[in-house]
N, CA, C and O atoms as CSV, one atom per row, in Angstrom:
chain,resi,resn,atom,element,x,y,z
A,1,MET,N,N,-0.367,-23.691,-2.530
A,1,MET,CA,C,-0.052,-23.460,-1.139
A,1,MET,C,C,1.009,-24.455,-0.702
A,1,MET,O,O,0.974,-25.624,-1.084
A,2,LYS,N,N,1.943,-23.987,0.095
A,2,LYS,CA,C,2.996,-24.839,0.603
A,2,LYS,C,C,2.382,-25.931,1.476
A,2,LYS,O,O,1.251,-25.804,1.943
A,3,ASN,N,N,3.142,-27.004,1.689
A,3,ASN,CA,C,2.669,-28.069,2.554
A,3,ASN,C,C,2.567,-27.563,3.987
A,3,ASN,O,O,3.541,-27.066,4.553
A,4,ILE,N,N,1.404,-27.691,4.551
A,4,ILE,CA,C,1.164,-27.287,5.937
A,4,ILE,C,C,0.196,-28.289,6.534
A,4,ILE,O,O,-0.806,-28.647,5.915
A,5,SER,N,N,0.500,-28.736,7.734
A,5,SER,CA,C,-0.348,-29.736,8.379
A,5,SER,C,C,-1.667,-29.107,8.803
A,5,SER,O,O,-1.737,-27.898,9.022
A,6,PRO,N,N,-2.706,-29.915,8.920
A,6,PRO,CA,C,-3.993,-29.384,9.387
A,6,PRO,C,C,-3.891,-28.747,10.775
A,6,PRO,O,O,-4.590,-27.774,11.059
A,7,GLU,N,N,-3.024,-29.287,11.642
A,7,GLU,CA,C,-2.852,-28.726,12.976
A,7,GLU,C,C,-2.228,-27.329,12.902
A,7,GLU,O,O,-2.656,-26.408,13.597
A,8,ASP,N,N,-1.210,-27.187,12.048
A,8,ASP,CA,C,-0.576,-25.880,11.880
A,8,ASP,C,C,-1.542,-24.879,11.263
A,8,ASP,O,O,-1.568,-23.711,11.650
A,9,MET,N,N,-2.337,-25.342,10.301
A,9,MET,CA,C,-3.329,-24.475,9.666
A,9,MET,C,C,-4.331,-23.993,10.716
A,9,MET,O,O,-4.689,-22.816,10.746
A,10,LYS,N,N,-4.772,-24.895,11.560
A,10,LYS,CA,C,-5.732,-24.550,12.614
A,10,LYS,C,C,-5.129,-23.505,13.557
A,10,LYS,O,O,-5.803,-22.549,13.939
A,11,LEU,N,N,-3.870,-23.689,13.927
A,11,LEU,CA,C,-3.207,-22.736,14.809
A,11,LEU,C,C,-3.119,-21.355,14.163
A,11,LEU,O,O,-3.383,-20.345,14.816
A,12,LEU,N,N,-2.750,-21.310,12.887
A,12,LEU,CA,C,-2.664,-20.030,12.186
A,12,LEU,C,C,-4.020,-19.335,12.139
A,12,LEU,O,O,-4.107,-18.118,12.306
A,13,VAL,N,N,-5.076,-20.111,11.911
A,13,VAL,CA,C,-6.427,-19.544,11.863
A,13,VAL,C,C,-6.814,-19.004,13.234
A,13,VAL,O,O,-7.345,-17.899,13.340
A,14,GLU,N,N,-6.549,-19.780,14.288
A,14,GLU,CA,C,-6.912,-19.350,15.636
A,14,GLU,C,C,-6.169,-18.076,16.030
A,14,GLU,O,O,-6.775,-17.140,16.552
A,15,ILE,N,N,-4.880,-18.037,15.788
A,15,ILE,CA,C,-4.085,-16.862,16.130
A,15,ILE,C,C,-4.553,-15.655,15.317
A,15,ILE,O,O,-4.680,-14.552,15.847
A,16,SER,N,N,-4.805,-15.871,14.043
A,16,SER,CA,C,-5.269,-14.775,13.184
A,16,SER,C,C,-6.610,-14.252,13.657
A,16,SER,O,O,-6.830,-13.041,13.698
A,17,TYR,N,N,-7.506,-15.157,14.015
A,17,TYR,CA,C,-8.826,-14.746,14.468
A,17,TYR,C,C,-8.725,-13.914,15.748
A,17,TYR,O,O,-9.367,-12.873,15.885
A,18,MET,N,N,-7.903,-14.401,16.681
A,18,MET,CA,C,-7.735,-13.659,17.931
A,18,MET,C,C,-7.196,-12.256,17.675
A,18,MET,O,O,-7.670,-11.282,18.260
A,19,TYR,N,N,-6.206,-12.164,16.798
A,19,TYR,CA,C,-5.543,-10.889,16.558
A,19,TYR,C,C,-6.420,-9.930,15.751
A,19,TYR,O,O,-6.619,-8.784,16.154
A,20,TYR,N,N,-6.944,-10.397,14.613
A,20,TYR,CA,C,-7.655,-9.503,13.704
A,20,TYR,C,C,-9.127,-9.326,14.058
A,20,TYR,O,O,-9.676,-8.243,13.858
A,21,GLU,N,N,-9.770,-10.351,14.574
A,21,GLU,CA,C,-11.205,-10.255,14.848
A,21,GLU,C,C,-11.510,-9.878,16.296
A,21,GLU,O,O,-12.427,-9.101,16.561
A,22,GLU,N,N,-10.736,-10.436,17.233
A,22,GLU,CA,C,-10.998,-10.161,18.639
A,22,GLU,C,C,-10.176,-8.995,19.173
A,22,GLU,O,O,-10.458,-8.475,20.253
A,23,GLY,N,N,-9.156,-8.583,18.413
A,23,GLY,CA,C,-8.327,-7.457,18.830
A,23,GLY,C,C,-7.348,-7.792,19.943
A,23,GLY,O,O,-6.893,-6.898,20.656
A,24,ALA,N,N,-7.019,-9.065,20.099
A,24,ALA,CA,C,-6.068,-9.476,21.132
A,24,ALA,C,C,-4.670,-8.971,20.787
A,24,ALA,O,O,-4.310,-8.876,19.614
A,25,LYS,N,N,-3.893,-8.652,21.805
A,25,LYS,CA,C,-2.503,-8.236,21.600
A,25,LYS,C,C,-1.651,-9.468,21.330
A,25,LYS,O,O,-1.959,-10.567,21.790
A,26,GLN,N,N,-0.575,-9.264,20.575
A,26,GLN,CA,C,0.324,-10.376,20.265
A,26,GLN,C,C,0.897,-10.995,21.537
A,26,GLN,O,O,1.070,-12.211,21.613
A,27,SER,N,N,1.187,-10.168,22.528
A,27,SER,CA,C,1.731,-10.702,23.784
A,27,SER,C,C,0.706,-11.585,24.491
A,27,SER,O,O,1.073,-12.604,25.076
A,28,ASP,N,N,-0.578,-11.206,24.445
A,28,ASP,CA,C,-1.626,-12.022,25.067
A,28,ASP,C,C,-1.814,-13.341,24.327
A,28,ASP,O,O,-2.035,-14.382,24.947
A,29,ILE,N,N,-1.725,-13.294,23.005
A,29,ILE,CA,C,-1.827,-14.528,22.213
A,29,ILE,C,C,-0.649,-15.437,22.549
A,29,ILE,O,O,-0.812,-16.648,22.700
A,30,GLY,N,N,0.534,-14.844,22.663
A,30,GLY,CA,C,1.716,-15.617,23.024
A,30,GLY,C,C,1.561,-16.316,24.356
A,30,GLY,O,O,1.942,-17.477,24.503
A,31,LYS,N,N,1.001,-15.608,25.335
A,31,LYS,CA,C,0.774,-16.218,26.653
A,31,LYS,C,C,-0.196,-17.393,26.552
A,31,LYS,O,O,0.030,-18.440,27.158
A,32,LYS,N,N,-1.263,-17.223,25.797
A,32,LYS,CA,C,-2.268,-18.292,25.668
A,32,LYS,C,C,-1.655,-19.552,25.071
A,32,LYS,O,O,-1.947,-20.659,25.523
A,33,TYR,N,N,-0.804,-19.391,24.055
A,33,TYR,CA,C,-0.224,-20.537,23.362
A,33,TYR,C,C,1.187,-20.880,23.849
A,33,TYR,O,O,1.840,-21.776,23.314
A,34,ASN,N,N,1.647,-20.152,24.872
A,34,ASN,CA,C,2.971,-20.386,25.448
A,34,ASN,C,C,4.082,-20.257,24.392
A,34,ASN,O,O,4.982,-21.092,24.295
A,35,ILE,N,N,3.979,-19.175,23.608
A,35,ILE,CA,C,4.992,-18.869,22.595
A,35,ILE,C,C,5.367,-17.401,22.733
A,35,ILE,O,O,4.654,-16.641,23.388
A,36,SER,N,N,6.471,-16.995,22.128
A,36,SER,CA,C,6.914,-15.599,22.222
A,36,SER,C,C,6.062,-14.689,21.340
A,36,SER,O,O,5.412,-15.146,20.400
A,37,ARG,N,N,6.077,-13.402,21.659
A,37,ARG,CA,C,5.355,-12.416,20.854
A,37,ARG,C,C,5.907,-12.373,19.438
A,37,ARG,O,O,5.158,-12.211,18.475
A,38,SER,N,N,7.233,-12.521,19.318
A,38,SER,CA,C,7.834,-12.487,17.979
A,38,SER,C,C,7.399,-13.692,17.147
A,38,SER,O,O,7.268,-13.586,15.928
A,39,LEU,N,N,7.175,-14.837,17.798
A,39,LEU,CA,C,6.682,-16.005,17.057
A,39,LEU,C,C,5.239,-15.782,16.618
A,39,LEU,O,O,4.849,-16.199,15.528
A,40,VAL,N,N,4.454,-15.130,17.456
A,40,VAL,CA,C,3.079,-14.778,17.070
A,40,VAL,C,C,3.129,-13.903,15.817
A,40,VAL,O,O,2.366,-14.117,14.875
A,41,SER,N,N,4.019,-12.930,15.809
A,41,SER,CA,C,4.169,-12.048,14.650
A,41,SER,C,C,4.519,-12.847,13.395
A,41,SER,O,O,3.965,-12.601,12.324
A,42,ARG,N,N,5.434,-13.797,13.529
A,42,ARG,CA,C,5.808,-14.627,12.372
A,42,ARG,C,C,4.632,-15.486,11.910
A,42,ARG,O,O,4.444,-15.691,10.711
A,43,TYR,N,N,3.837,-15.991,12.867
A,43,TYR,CA,C,2.655,-16.780,12.500
A,43,TYR,C,C,1.640,-15.924,11.751
A,43,TYR,O,O,1.024,-16.387,10.791
A,44,LEU,N,N,1.465,-14.686,12.184
A,44,LEU,CA,C,0.536,-13.790,11.484
A,44,LEU,C,C,1.022,-13.512,10.069
A,44,LEU,O,O,0.221,-13.414,9.139
A,45,LYS,N,N,2.325,-13.386,9.909
A,45,LYS,CA,C,2.895,-13.188,8.574
A,45,LYS,C,C,2.654,-14.428,7.713
A,45,LYS,O,O,2.292,-14.312,6.542
A,46,LYS,N,N,2.855,-15.614,8.292
A,46,LYS,CA,C,2.595,-16.855,7.547
A,46,LYS,C,C,1.128,-16.961,7.161
A,46,LYS,O,O,0.800,-17.417,6.066
A,47,ALA,N,N,0.252,-16.542,8.055
A,47,ALA,CA,C,-1.182,-16.587,7.757
A,47,ALA,C,C,-1.500,-15.739,6.531
A,47,ALA,O,O,-2.344,-16.119,5.719
A,48,ARG,N,N,-0.831,-14.590,6.389
A,48,ARG,CA,C,-1.021,-13.757,5.188
A,48,ARG,C,C,-0.435,-14.454,3.964
A,48,ARG,O,O,-1.041,-14.447,2.892
A,49,GLU,N,N,0.749,-15.060,4.125
A,49,GLU,CA,C,1.385,-15.747,2.999
A,49,GLU,C,C,0.539,-16.921,2.493
A,49,GLU,O,O,0.473,-17.169,1.289
A,50,TYR,N,N,-0.104,-17.638,3.414
A,50,TYR,CA,C,-0.928,-18.790,3.045
A,50,TYR,C,C,-2.330,-18.389,2.587
A,50,TYR,O,O,-3.112,-19.242,2.170
A,51,GLY,N,N,-2.646,-17.117,2.662
A,51,GLY,CA,C,-3.957,-16.665,2.215
A,51,GLY,C,C,-5.047,-16.826,3.249
A,51,GLY,O,O,-6.227,-16.653,2.944
A,52,ILE,N,N,-4.663,-17.157,4.472
A,52,ILE,CA,C,-5.644,-17.264,5.548
A,52,ILE,C,C,-6.160,-15.874,5.895
A,52,ILE,O,O,-7.342,-15.691,6.186
A,53,VAL,N,N,-5.265,-14.909,5.859
A,53,VAL,CA,C,-5.598,-13.521,6.164
A,53,VAL,C,C,-5.301,-12.686,4.928
A,53,VAL,O,O,-4.240,-12.812,4.317
A,54,GLU,N,N,-6.249,-11.836,4.574
A,54,GLU,CA,C,-6.042,-10.873,3.507
A,54,GLU,C,C,-6.270,-9.496,4.087
A,54,GLU,O,O,-7.279,-9.263,4.753
A,55,ILE,N,N,-5.353,-8.585,3.845
A,55,ILE,CA,C,-5.508,-7.225,4.333
A,55,ILE,C,C,-5.926,-6.362,3.154
A,55,ILE,O,O,-5.228,-6.294,2.142
A,56,LEU,N,N,-7.062,-5.710,3.292
A,56,LEU,CA,C,-7.626,-4.884,2.238
A,56,LEU,C,C,-7.723,-3.455,2.742
A,56,LEU,O,O,-8.386,-3.190,3.745
A,57,ILE,N,N,-7.080,-2.554,2.067
A,57,ILE,CA,C,-7.090,-1.151,2.468
A,57,ILE,C,C,-8.067,-0.397,1.572
A,57,ILE,O,O,-7.913,-0.376,0.351
A,58,HIS,N,N,-9.068,0.216,2.184
A,58,HIS,CA,C,-10.048,1.008,1.445
A,58,HIS,C,C,-9.667,2.473,1.551
A,58,HIS,O,O,-9.942,3.127,2.557
A,59,ASP,N,N,-9.039,2.974,0.518
A,59,ASP,CA,C,-8.667,4.389,0.538
A,59,ASP,C,C,-9.271,5.128,-0.646
A,59,ASP,O,O,-8.702,6.104,-1.135
A,60,GLU,N,N,-10.428,4.658,-1.105
A,60,GLU,CA,C,-11.048,5.271,-2.280
A,60,GLU,C,C,-11.340,6.755,-2.077
A,60,GLU,O,O,-11.257,7.543,-3.019
A,61,LEU,N,N,-11.684,7.135,-0.840
A,61,LEU,CA,C,-11.975,8.542,-0.588
A,61,LEU,C,C,-10.710,9.377,-0.570
A,61,LEU,O,O,-10.705,10.509,-1.054
A,62,LEU,N,N,-9.637,8.830,-0.016
A,62,LEU,CA,C,-8.385,9.571,0.028
A,62,LEU,C,C,-7.659,9.521,-1.302
A,62,LEU,O,O,-7.063,10.509,-1.732
A,63,HIS,N,N,-7.710,8.379,-1.946
A,63,HIS,CA,C,-6.950,8.188,-3.182
A,63,HIS,C,C,-7.729,7.263,-4.133
A,63,HIS,O,O,-7.439,6.069,-4.221
A,64,PRO,N,N,-8.705,7.819,-4.832
A,64,PRO,CA,C,-9.589,6.982,-5.649
A,64,PRO,C,C,-8.942,6.340,-6.876
A,64,PRO,O,O,-9.543,5.458,-7.490
A,65,TYR,N,N,-7.735,6.762,-7.244
A,65,TYR,CA,C,-7.122,6.246,-8.469
A,65,TYR,C,C,-5.955,5.304,-8.203
A,65,TYR,O,O,-5.190,4.988,-9.115
A,66,TYR,N,N,-5.816,4.857,-6.965
A,66,TYR,CA,C,-4.681,4.000,-6.595
A,66,TYR,C,C,-4.604,2.756,-7.484
A,66,TYR,O,O,-3.543,2.441,-8.023
A,67,GLU,N,N,-5.729,2.051,-7.637
A,67,GLU,CA,C,-5.720,0.828,-8.448
A,67,GLU,C,C,-5.346,1.115,-9.893
A,67,GLU,O,O,-4.579,0.362,-10.493
A,68,LEU,N,N,-5.870,2.182,-10.455
A,68,LEU,CA,C,-5.542,2.556,-11.831
A,68,LEU,C,C,-4.053,2.846,-11.952
A,68,LEU,O,O,-3.416,2.423,-12.917
A,69,GLU,N,N,-3.495,3.559,-10.988
A,69,GLU,CA,C,-2.062,3.860,-11.016
A,69,GLU,C,C,-1.234,2.577,-10.958
A,69,GLU,O,O,-0.229,2.453,-11.658
A,70,GLN,N,N,-1.655,1.625,-10.125
A,70,GLN,CA,C,-0.927,0.356,-10.021
A,70,GLN,C,C,-0.989,-0.416,-11.341
A,70,GLN,O,O,0.003,-1.015,-11.758
A,71,LYS,N,N,-2.143,-0.404,-11.993
A,71,LYS,CA,C,-2.278,-1.085,-13.283
A,71,LYS,C,C,-1.387,-0.437,-14.346
A,71,LYS,O,O,-0.745,-1.133,-15.133
A,72,LEU,N,N,-1.353,0.887,-14.366
A,72,LEU,CA,C,-0.496,1.596,-15.327
A,72,LEU,C,C,0.972,1.257,-15.096
A,72,LEU,O,O,1.713,0.997,-16.044
A,73,LYS,N,N,1.385,1.261,-13.837
A,73,LYS,CA,C,2.776,0.953,-13.511
A,73,LYS,C,C,3.133,-0.460,-13.960
A,73,LYS,O,O,4.208,-0.691,-14.514
A,74,LYS,N,N,2.238,-1.388,-13.721
A,74,LYS,CA,C,2.510,-2.773,-14.094
A,74,LYS,C,C,2.506,-2.950,-15.613
A,74,LYS,O,O,3.413,-3.563,-16.175
A,75,GLU,N,N,1.494,-2.417,-16.263
A,75,GLU,CA,C,1.334,-2.603,-17.710
A,75,GLU,C,C,2.473,-1.989,-18.506
A,75,GLU,O,O,2.941,-2.576,-19.481
A,76,PHE,N,N,2.920,-0.809,-18.094
A,76,PHE,CA,C,3.929,-0.087,-18.866
A,76,PHE,C,C,5.297,-0.035,-18.193
A,76,PHE,O,O,6.190,0.676,-18.653
A,77,SER,N,N,5.463,-0.785,-17.110
A,77,SER,CA,C,6.728,-0.825,-16.358
A,77,SER,C,C,7.165,0.570,-15.914
A,77,SER,O,O,8.351,0.899,-15.940
A,78,PHE,N,N,6.189,1.383,-15.507
A,78,PHE,CA,C,6.495,2.713,-14.990
A,78,PHE,C,C,7.021,2.593,-13.567
A,78,PHE,O,O,6.622,1.702,-12.817
A,79,LYS,N,N,7.912,3.494,-13.209
A,79,LYS,CA,C,8.356,3.565,-11.812
A,79,LYS,C,C,7.214,4.115,-10.960
A,79,LYS,O,O,6.964,3.612,-9.865
A,80,ASP,N,N,6.527,5.133,-11.449
A,80,ASP,CA,C,5.414,5.754,-10.745
A,80,ASP,C,C,4.366,6.205,-11.741
A,80,ASP,O,O,4.656,6.414,-12.919
A,81,ALA,N,N,3.151,6.351,-11.255
A,81,ALA,CA,C,2.053,6.894,-12.055
A,81,ALA,C,C,1.167,7.699,-11.109
A,81,ALA,O,O,0.915,7.286,-9.976
A,82,ILE,N,N,0.705,8.833,-11.577
A,82,ILE,CA,C,-0.175,9.680,-10.777
A,82,ILE,C,C,-1.389,10.012,-11.629
A,82,ILE,O,O,-1.260,10.518,-12.744
A,83,CYS,N,N,-2.572,9.722,-11.090
A,83,CYS,CA,C,-3.811,10.041,-11.792
A,83,CYS,C,C,-4.572,11.094,-11.003
A,83,CYS,O,O,-4.615,11.047,-9.774
A,84,VAL,N,N,-5.165,12.033,-11.704
A,84,VAL,CA,C,-5.980,13.065,-11.064
A,84,VAL,C,C,-7.333,13.098,-11.745
A,84,VAL,O,O,-7.488,12.632,-12.874
A,85,GLU,N,N,-8.317,13.656,-11.042
A,85,GLU,CA,C,-9.663,13.751,-11.578
A,85,GLU,C,C,-9.683,14.641,-12.816
A,85,GLU,O,O,-9.012,15.672,-12.863
A,86,SER,N,N,-10.450,14.238,-13.804
A,86,SER,CA,C,-10.547,15.005,-15.032
A,86,SER,C,C,-11.897,15.711,-15.100
A,86,SER,O,O,-12.935,15.142,-14.762
A,87,THR,N,N,-11.856,16.955,-15.540
A,87,THR,CA,C,-13.087,17.713,-15.767
A,87,THR,C,C,-12.987,18.382,-17.127
A,87,THR,O,O,-11.939,18.344,-17.771
A,88,ASP,N,N,-14.065,18.985,-17.553
A,88,ASP,CA,C,-14.052,19.689,-18.838
A,88,ASP,C,C,-13.518,21.108,-18.698
A,88,ASP,O,O,-13.224,21.756,-19.702
A,89,TYR,N,N,-13.389,21.601,-17.465
A,89,TYR,CA,C,-12.932,22.967,-17.250
A,89,TYR,C,C,-11.408,22.984,-17.238
A,89,TYR,O,O,-10.782,22.608,-16.247
A,90,ARG,N,N,-10.828,23.416,-18.328
A,90,ARG,CA,C,-9.381,23.299,-18.534
A,90,ARG,C,C,-8.498,23.972,-17.471
A,90,ARG,O,O,-7.562,23.324,-17.002
A,91,PRO,N,N,-8.733,25.227,-17.061
A,91,PRO,CA,C,-7.840,25.814,-16.057
A,91,PRO,C,C,-7.810,25.016,-14.744
A,91,PRO,O,O,-6.747,24.846,-14.146
A,92,ALA,N,N,-8.965,24.532,-14.303
A,92,ALA,CA,C,-9.003,23.740,-13.066
A,92,ALA,C,C,-8.259,22.420,-13.256
A,92,ALA,O,O,-7.568,21.954,-12.349
A,93,GLN,N,N,-8.400,21.835,-14.409
A,93,GLN,CA,C,-7.707,20.578,-14.700
A,93,GLN,C,C,-6.200,20.787,-14.695
A,93,GLN,O,O,-5.461,19.972,-14.145
A,94,LYS,N,N,-5.748,21.863,-15.296
A,94,LYS,CA,C,-4.318,22.161,-15.313
A,94,LYS,C,C,-3.779,22.345,-13.895
A,94,LYS,O,O,-2.679,21.894,-13.576
A,95,ARG,N,N,-4.577,23.020,-13.038
A,95,ARG,CA,C,-4.138,23.215,-11.652
A,95,ARG,C,C,-4.037,21.874,-10.925
A,95,ARG,O,O,-3.085,21.655,-10.175
A,96,ARG,N,N,-4.998,20.978,-11.132
A,96,ARG,CA,C,-4.946,19.661,-10.479
A,96,ARG,C,C,-3.715,18.880,-10.917
A,96,ARG,O,O,-3.033,18.276,-10.089
A,97,VAL,N,N,-3.432,18.891,-12.208
A,97,VAL,CA,C,-2.256,18.191,-12.718
A,97,VAL,C,C,-0.983,18.843,-12.169
A,97,VAL,O,O,-0.058,18.146,-11.751
A,98,ALA,N,N,-0.938,20.170,-12.170
A,98,ALA,CA,C,0.236,20.875,-11.659
A,98,ALA,C,C,0.448,20.593,-10.175
A,98,ALA,O,O,1.582,20.380,-9.747
A,99,ASN,N,N,-0.621,20.587,-9.387
A,99,ASN,CA,C,-0.498,20.295,-7.956
A,99,ASN,C,C,-0.008,18.870,-7.722
A,99,ASN,O,O,0.856,18.643,-6.874
A,100,ALA,N,N,-0.549,17.918,-8.461
A,100,ALA,CA,C,-0.120,16.526,-8.315
A,100,ALA,C,C,1.350,16.380,-8.710
A,100,ALA,O,O,2.114,15.684,-8.041
A,101,ALA,N,N,1.736,17.037,-9.794
A,101,ALA,CA,C,3.135,16.967,-10.241
A,101,ALA,C,C,4.068,17.615,-9.217
A,101,ALA,O,O,5.152,17.097,-8.949
A,102,ALA,N,N,3.653,18.739,-8.649
A,102,ALA,CA,C,4.480,19.424,-7.654
A,102,ALA,C,C,4.650,18.561,-6.404
A,102,ALA,O,O,5.752,18.458,-5.865
A,103,GLN,N,N,3.566,17.945,-5.944
A,103,GLN,CA,C,3.658,17.080,-4.763
A,103,GLN,C,C,4.584,15.898,-5.031
A,103,GLN,O,O,5.394,15.534,-4.179
A,104,TYR,N,N,4.466,15.308,-6.198
A,104,TYR,CA,C,5.336,14.182,-6.555
A,104,TYR,C,C,6.793,14.640,-6.614
A,104,TYR,O,O,7.687,13.985,-6.078
A,105,PHE,N,N,7.006,15.750,-7.259
A,105,PHE,CA,C,8.356,16.294,-7.417
A,105,PHE,C,C,8.995,16.542,-6.052
A,105,PHE,O,O,10.155,16.192,-5.837
A,106,LEU,N,N,8.249,17.141,-5.138
A,106,LEU,CA,C,8.785,17.438,-3.810
A,106,LEU,C,C,9.133,16.167,-3.044
A,106,LEU,O,O,10.102,16.146,-2.285
A,107,LYS,N,N,8.356,15.117,-3.237
A,107,LYS,CA,C,8.665,13.851,-2.560
A,107,LYS,C,C,9.947,13.215,-3.088
A,107,LYS,O,O,10.613,12.463,-2.375
A,108,GLN,N,N,10.288,13.517,-4.330
A,108,GLN,CA,C,11.470,12.915,-4.942
A,108,GLN,C,C,12.763,13.609,-4.540
A,108,GLN,O,O,13.841,13.017,-4.595
A,109,LEU,N,N,12.645,14.869,-4.135
A,109,LEU,CA,C,13.841,15.638,-3.793
A,109,LEU,C,C,14.508,15.100,-2.537
A,109,LEU,O,O,13.842,14.740,-1.566
A,110,LYS,N,N,15.806,15.053,-2.571
A,110,LYS,CA,C,16.617,14.659,-1.414
A,110,LYS,C,C,17.412,15.878,-0.953
A,110,LYS,O,O,17.544,16.858,-1.687
A,111,GLU,N,N,17.929,15.811,0.242
A,111,GLU,CA,C,18.717,16.916,0.772
A,111,GLU,C,C,19.893,17.201,-0.160
A,111,GLU,O,O,20.555,16.279,-0.636
A,112,PHE,N,N,20.140,18.447,-0.408
A,112,PHE,CA,C,21.226,18.959,-1.254
A,112,PHE,C,C,20.991,18.736,-2.752
A,112,PHE,O,O,21.902,18.978,-3.544
A,113,ASP,N,N,19.812,18.287,-3.164
A,113,ASP,CA,C,19.519,18.216,-4.590
A,113,ASP,C,C,19.461,19.634,-5.150
A,113,ASP,O,O,19.052,20.571,-4.464
A,114,VAL,N,N,19.871,19.773,-6.391
A,114,VAL,CA,C,19.817,21.061,-7.060
A,114,VAL,C,C,18.802,20.945,-8.197
A,114,VAL,O,O,18.819,19.986,-8.970
A,115,VAL,N,N,17.920,21.938,-8.282
A,115,VAL,CA,C,16.874,21.927,-9.299
A,115,VAL,C,C,17.000,23.181,-10.144
A,115,VAL,O,O,17.199,24.275,-9.616
A,116,SER,N,N,16.885,23.026,-11.439
A,116,SER,CA,C,16.898,24.153,-12.357
A,116,SER,C,C,15.656,24.064,-13.212
A,116,SER,O,O,15.336,23.010,-13.761
A,117,ILE,N,N,14.960,25.178,-13.320
A,117,ILE,CA,C,13.737,25.227,-14.134
A,117,ILE,C,C,13.884,26.321,-15.162
A,117,ILE,O,O,14.327,27.428,-14.855
A,118,THR,N,N,13.510,26.004,-16.381
A,118,THR,CA,C,13.594,27.001,-17.426
A,118,THR,C,C,12.314,26.952,-18.246
A,118,THR,O,O,11.601,25.949,-18.237
A,119,GLY,N,N,12.041,27.976,-18.914
A,119,GLY,CA,C,10.861,28.037,-19.754
A,119,GLY,C,C,11.280,28.028,-21.210
A,119,GLY,O,O,12.383,28.453,-21.553
A,120,CYS,N,N,10.407,27.548,-22.050
A,120,CYS,CA,C,10.678,27.608,-23.476
A,120,CYS,C,C,9.368,27.838,-24.184
A,120,CYS,O,O,8.300,27.515,-23.664
A,121,THR,N,N,9.451,28.379,-25.331
A,121,THR,CA,C,8.258,28.588,-26.127
A,121,THR,C,C,8.290,27.617,-27.287
A,121,THR,O,O,9.315,27.428,-27.943
A,122,GLY,N,N,7.180,27.027,-27.514
A,122,GLY,CA,C,7.100,26.083,-28.630
A,122,GLY,C,C,6.606,26.773,-29.862
A,122,GLY,O,O,5.858,27.746,-29.775
A,123,SER,N,N,7.010,26.289,-31.010
A,123,SER,CA,C,6.505,26.861,-32.242
A,123,SER,C,C,5.619,25.838,-32.916
A,123,SER,O,O,5.906,24.641,-32.905
A,124,SER,N,N,4.547,26.319,-33.498
A,124,SER,CA,C,3.591,25.419,-34.133
A,124,SER,C,C,3.886,25.246,-35.575
A,124,SER,O,O,3.175,24.517,-36.267
């Protein structure tokens, strides 16, 4: 941790507590401490940098494989990774993979992009 005085640490904790636990607005915190709202924002950012505040997003229901995707990206230096639920029923599994791939593909497209799709048959 960077050098920070105990007084500054106390201030960061107090501001963080007011904002995250009490739900105070940044402008109200600024008034209490006689500082600008933008300085309150910078203090909240410092509190995260110093580890005083940790923001944890629970999206397991919306996206249960987020952590796995992040690990894959880091381990293999992938730009992106998409994981879908696996089942033993092959047609349903193929549809899940196809839907995930289609959603990813659509997010990558930019205006005026041109896409060409062709089919091929493989020989065994």
